C-alpha angles and dihedrals in degrees: 000000000000117000126190108222118244113237092227097041124090135174123192125183111206126190105239113222094192135085109263124190138180112213126184127171089354091302123115108232097175131015123174147157089196104064124143120219114215111206112194131177111260096007135090116256113273126209116220118202127206109245090237088066096048124084093240091180087074093053128081123189112251126213089234121107131170130196118226116191091214103041109022131238117345121213117205135217133203116227117225113213136170087262096050139274124329107209118233094348095154138029142189139188104235092185105019123189115267093257090064102027088131091078094060109122092022132109131210128200129220108246103219093044095059122051098238145359106193130191116194134173 
């Protein structure tokens, strides 16, 4: 997929030097010192977690995909919790576009579907 960049659109991927965690129902789902922060024009910052720092046993691949003209096709994951399944709680770009290839192998979580995404020093 070839995408012509928008003059007013920018994406930066920044190495995050802080501890970042995803917590839901009192359980830590992801905990890393190696997050990436994706800063995109018009969107809130998004933390991307290396898969090695995510409890992948709690995630199940969803049938949902979305195409983003700036990042590629997103694949979604359901999160299994003690209270049931949270639909499409996380996503990743398995084959991201070249401009954001740094997020390959990382997962992000939908703030609003999980209780907390914390960044600490």
